Every structure is written in C-alpha cells, then in structure tokens.
C-alpha positions as CSV (number, residue, x, y, z in Angstrom):
1,T,157.1,112.6,67.1
2,L,155.8,111.3,64.1
3,F,158.8,109.4,61.8
4,R,160.1,111.5,58.5
5,S,161.7,109.7,55.8
6,G,163.9,111.7,53.1
7,A,165.1,114.8,52.3
8,A,161.4,116.8,52.8
9,G,161.3,114.7,56.2
10,A,164.9,115.7,57.0
11,A,163.8,119.5,55.9
12,M,161.1,119.3,58.2
13,A,162.6,118.3,61.0
14,A,165.0,120.9,60.9
15,R,162.5,123.4,60.3
16,E,160.8,122.3,63.7
17,A,164.2,122.4,65.5
18,V,164.8,126.2,64.2
19,E,161.1,126.8,65.6
20,L,161.9,125.3,69.1
21,Q,165.2,127.0,69.5
22,L,163.6,130.2,68.4
23,V,160.7,129.5,71.1
24,N,163.8,128.5,73.7
25,Y,165.3,131.9,73.0
26,Y,162.3,133.9,73.3
27,A,161.7,132.1,76.4
28,R,164.9,132.8,78.2
29,E,165.0,136.2,77.1
30,G,162.2,136.8,78.3
31,Y,160.4,138.2,74.8
32,Y,156.8,136.5,75.3
33,H,155.1,138.7,73.0
34,H,157.7,137.4,70.3
35,L,157.3,133.9,71.8
36,Q,153.4,134.2,71.5
37,T,154.2,135.0,67.7
38,I,156.2,132.6,66.5
39,C,153.9,129.9,68.7
40,Q,150.9,131.3,66.6
41,E,152.9,131.0,63.1
42,V,154.0,127.6,63.7
43,L,150.4,126.4,65.3
44,K,149.1,127.8,61.4
45,K,150.9,124.6,59.9
46,R,150.8,122.3,62.8
47,S,147.4,122.7,64.7
48,N,147.7,120.1,67.1
49,D,151.3,120.7,68.4
50,V,151.1,120.4,71.9
51,V,154.2,121.5,72.5
52,I,154.3,124.8,70.3
53,M,150.6,125.4,72.5
54,F,152.2,124.9,76.1
55,W,154.7,127.4,75.1
56,K,152.0,130.2,73.2
57,A,150.5,129.6,76.7
58,F,153.7,130.0,78.7
59,G,153.8,133.7,76.8
60,V,150.4,134.4,77.5
61,C,151.1,133.9,81.4
62,M,154.6,135.8,81.3
63,E,153.6,138.4,79.1
64,G,152.0,140.4,82.5
65,G,148.6,141.6,81.6
66,K,146.2,141.4,84.6
67,D,144.4,138.6,83.3
68,S,147.2,136.6,81.7
69,P,147.7,133.7,84.5
70,N,144.0,133.5,84.3
71,Q,143.6,132.9,80.6
72,A,146.9,130.7,80.7
73,I,145.4,128.5,82.9
74,L,142.7,127.8,81.0
75,Q,145.1,126.4,78.4
76,F,147.4,124.5,80.7
77,E,144.0,122.8,81.8
78,Q,143.5,121.8,78.5
79,L,147.1,120.5,78.1
80,Q,147.2,118.2,81.5
81,S,146.1,115.2,80.2
82,N,148.8,114.9,77.1
83,N,151.5,112.9,77.9
84,D,154.0,114.4,75.9
85,V,153.6,118.1,78.3
86,S,151.0,116.9,81.2
87,L,154.1,117.1,83.7
88,A,155.0,120.5,82.2
89,A,151.6,121.6,81.9
90,T,150.6,120.7,85.4
91,A,153.6,122.5,86.6
92,A,152.7,126.2,84.6
93,C,149.1,125.8,85.8
94,L,150.2,126.0,89.2
95,F,153.2,128.3,88.2
96,A,150.4,130.5,86.7
97,H,147.7,129.7,89.8
98,K,150.4,131.2,92.2
99,R,150.7,134.4,89.8
100,C,147.2,135.3,90.1
101,R,145.7,138.3,92.6
102,L,143.6,136.0,94.4
103,V,145.1,132.5,94.6
104,D,143.1,129.6,94.9
105,Q,144.6,127.6,97.5
106,E,142.8,124.5,97.0
107,A,143.6,124.4,93.2
108,V,147.5,125.1,94.4
109,D,147.3,122.3,96.6
110,M,145.6,119.6,94.2
111,L,148.4,120.7,91.5
112,S,151.2,120.4,93.6
113,F,150.4,116.8,94.9
114,S,149.9,115.8,90.9
115,I,153.1,116.8,89.9
116,D,154.3,114.2,92.2
117,S,152.7,111.6,91.0
118,K,153.0,112.7,87.4
119,Q,156.8,113.3,87.7
120,S,157.5,109.2,88.5
121,S,155.3,108.1,85.7
122,A,156.5,110.9,83.2
123,K,158.0,110.1,79.1
124,S,161.1,111.8,79.1
125,A,159.8,114.1,75.8
126,D,157.3,115.3,79.6
127,L,160.0,115.6,82.0
128,M,162.2,117.5,79.3
129,Q,159.5,120.0,78.6
130,A,159.0,120.3,82.4
131,A,162.2,120.9,82.9
132,T,162.9,123.7,80.5
133,F,159.3,125.7,81.9
134,Y,161.3,125.7,85.1
135,C,164.7,126.7,83.7
136,H,162.3,129.8,82.5
137,V,161.5,130.3,85.5
138,G,164.4,130.4,87.3
139,E,163.3,127.1,89.6
140,Y,167.1,125.8,88.6
141,D,166.9,123.0,91.1
142,K,163.6,121.4,89.7
143,A,165.1,121.5,86.3
144,R,168.1,120.1,87.0
145,E,166.4,117.5,88.8
146,L,164.0,116.5,86.1
147,V,167.0,117.3,83.2
148,T,168.8,114.4,85.3
149,E,166.1,111.8,85.4
150,V,166.3,111.7,81.5
151,L,169.9,112.0,81.9
152,E,169.9,108.5,83.6
153,R,167.2,106.7,81.5
154,E,169.2,108.2,78.2
155,Q,172.9,109.1,78.8
156,Q,173.2,110.3,75.5
157,N,170.2,112.1,74.8
158,V,171.8,115.5,73.3
159,A,168.9,118.1,74.0
160,A,168.8,116.9,78.0
161,Q,172.8,117.6,77.8
162,T,172.2,120.9,76.2
163,L,169.3,122.1,78.5
164,R,171.8,120.6,82.0
165,G,174.3,122.8,80.1
166,W,172.0,125.2,79.9
167,I,170.9,124.9,83.7
168,D,174.5,125.0,85.0
169,L,174.9,127.6,83.1
170,L,172.2,130.2,84.5
171,C,171.8,129.1,88.1
172,G,174.6,131.4,89.0
173,R,176.7,129.1,91.0
174,E,180.1,129.5,90.2
175,A,181.0,125.6,90.7
176,M,178.3,124.9,88.1
177,L,180.0,126.8,85.1
178,N,182.6,123.6,84.6
179,K,179.5,121.4,84.4
180,S,177.9,123.4,82.2
181,I,181.0,123.2,79.8
182,G,181.1,119.3,80.1
183,Y,177.8,119.2,79.1
184,F,178.0,121.0,76.4
185,E,181.1,119.5,74.9
186,G,179.4,116.4,75.7
187,A,176.4,117.1,73.0
188,E,178.5,118.6,70.8
189,R,180.6,115.5,69.8
190,S,177.2,113.7,69.3
191,Q,176.1,112.3,65.9
192,D,172.5,113.9,66.6
193,K,173.5,117.5,66.1
194,G,169.3,118.3,65.1
195,A,168.2,117.4,68.6
196,V,170.5,120.3,70.2
197,L,168.5,122.7,72.6
198,S,169.2,126.3,72.3
C-alpha cells in the first residue's frame, strides 16, 4: 500500500479498510452482484487498484452466467503478473477454468503447476489475497495453509489473525471453533484495529 500521512491519509486508509470489509462481506455472503458494484465504484476512484480488480473478477466468476467463468478468466489472466495478487489471480483463474462447461485440461495443469511455484515466493499480501479467495470458495484447508504461512512470517499480523479466525469459524469443524475465538481475541488485542478483516 502507499504511504499516507496526516489526517487526510488516515481518512483515506479508513475508507479503504471499510471498502475491503464490504468486499469481504459481499463475497462471504454470496452477494456477487453487490460485490461487483462496490468494486466498480471503488475503481472509479482508484482505477489501478489490483486487489479491487481481483475481487470484481471474482464476483463475475461467481455470479453464475453461462459466460461468467470465461469473462473472469480474461480478467484474472491480466492480474497474474502483478505481485500483489499473482498467486490469488492464478488460483482464481484455475477455479474459473474448472467452472467452464468445457474444461481446458492443459490450462488447468499449467495453472496448477504455476500455483505451486508462485506460492513459494509469494509476498504476504498475495498470500493473504489467495487465502481469502480460498476461504470464500470453501477451500478452508488451503486457506488455512496460506494464512498460517503469513502468520509464521508476521505473528502479529492482525488481518492474518482475523482471517484465520474466519477460516476456523466457517470450516464447519467443531474442534476449530475454540481456535477461531483465540485468533479473533488476538486480533482484538492488537493496536492496529484498522487492519482487521471482517
């Protein structure tokens, strides 16, 4: 993210945090049209925001029209070279390919290989986007693996603690409920409340 100073910078950072919270809420609840709408509004202000572009493409993919996966694939492919969302865009592109009526097995194989190689060198921000994506599509084990990698690098990462709490809460395993509470409490104790992912 860009460095911002002063009250204007703090207000902008707070507004961006709220926008991302809305994005996550709409994605988690399956309101894919609303997700696309909020992303389009944000992109009017920040046309180069690759994270918002990613979530807009996710909304397109999930909305369910017969051409939705193909449209999303084109958008994800454009994002795969950006280090902030490279792993997430590659994982989402693979997911979209698998949702197509006619699955391109060669593309699926190439994307699967690419995910493995990108994960080992991904930045924490990219791992977080990919973990969030996996959480929203119900692949909780993969989401947990990625967010755990972030927490190994940055134990006090509030967004990672919160996401881990959501993953453990949503996964449907009773044994994980207590763990989710612990992650939420750890995030709550943090000084960086603006980073909390809702």
